[in-house]
C-alpha positions as CSV (number, residue, x, y, z in Angstrom):
1,X,114.5,70.5,79.5
2,X,116.2,73.1,81.5
3,X,119.5,73.8,80.4
4,X,122.3,73.7,83.5
5,X,123.4,77.1,82.2
6,X,119.6,78.9,82.8
7,X,119.1,80.2,86.1
8,X,115.2,80.2,86.9
9,X,113.6,82.8,88.9
10,X,110.9,81.5,91.3
11,X,107.3,82.8,92.1
12,X,105.0,81.3,94.9
13,X,101.0,81.0,94.5
14,X,99.9,82.1,97.7
15,X,96.4,81.8,99.1
16,X,97.2,83.9,102.3
17,X,95.7,87.6,101.4
18,X,97.5,90.5,101.5
19,X,96.1,92.1,104.9
20,X,96.9,95.0,107.2
21,X,100.9,95.7,107.2
22,X,101.6,93.0,104.8
23,X,101.8,90.9,108.1
24,X,101.9,87.6,106.3
25,X,103.8,88.3,103.0
26,X,106.4,89.4,106.0
27,X,106.5,86.4,107.1
28,X,107.1,84.6,104.1
29,X,109.7,86.7,102.9
30,X,111.8,86.3,106.5
31,X,111.3,82.2,105.7
32,X,112.7,83.2,101.8
33,X,115.4,85.4,103.3
34,X,116.4,82.5,105.6
35,X,116.5,80.2,102.9
36,X,118.9,81.9,100.3
37,X,121.6,82.7,103.3
38,X,121.4,79.1,103.8
39,X,121.8,78.2,99.8
40,X,118.9,76.6,99.9
41,X,117.3,78.9,97.3
42,X,118.9,80.9,94.5
43,X,117.1,83.8,94.8
44,X,114.2,85.3,96.7
45,X,111.3,84.5,95.1
46,X,108.2,86.9,94.1
47,X,105.2,86.1,96.1
48,X,101.5,86.0,94.1
49,X,99.1,86.7,97.2
50,X,95.7,85.6,97.6
51,X,92.8,87.7,98.5
52,X,90.3,87.6,101.5
53,X,87.2,86.6,100.2
54,X,88.4,83.8,98.7
55,X,90.3,82.9,102.2
56,X,87.3,83.3,104.1
57,X,85.3,81.4,101.7
58,X,88.1,78.1,102.1
59,X,87.3,78.1,105.7
60,X,83.6,77.3,104.7
61,X,84.6,74.4,102.6
62,X,84.9,76.0,99.2
63,X,87.8,76.2,97.4
64,X,87.0,77.1,94.0
65,X,87.3,80.8,94.5
66,X,91.1,80.1,96.0
67,X,91.8,78.4,93.0
68,X,90.2,80.9,90.8
69,X,92.3,83.5,92.3
70,X,95.6,81.5,92.5
71,X,95.0,80.9,88.1
72,X,93.8,84.6,87.7
73,X,97.4,85.6,89.6
74,X,99.5,83.3,87.7
75,X,97.7,84.2,84.2
76,X,98.8,87.9,84.5
77,X,102.0,86.8,86.3
78,X,102.8,84.9,82.7
79,X,101.7,88.0,80.6
80,X,104.0,89.7,81.6
81,X,106.9,87.5,80.9
82,X,105.3,86.1,77.4
83,X,109.1,84.8,76.6
84,X,109.7,83.0,79.9
85,X,108.9,79.1,80.3
86,X,106.7,78.3,83.6
87,X,106.9,74.8,85.1
């Protein structure tokens, strides 16, 4: 159970790849900023980006590389914070 006095941090697992000049991330962070200013988010989230290869495979109907990349990103991220709990 999540005690009311705890403040959680927020991270999103994205399928969008890190591309030229952070185009897709910039769009997401602009939305996050608007949500934070309107008090719909308590913090600016971390965005764990996908990769180009798995994105291309997704358009061919193969979602496994995208799922694998998201899982890999989560496990790497969670290993940085072993004292945290993830929901």
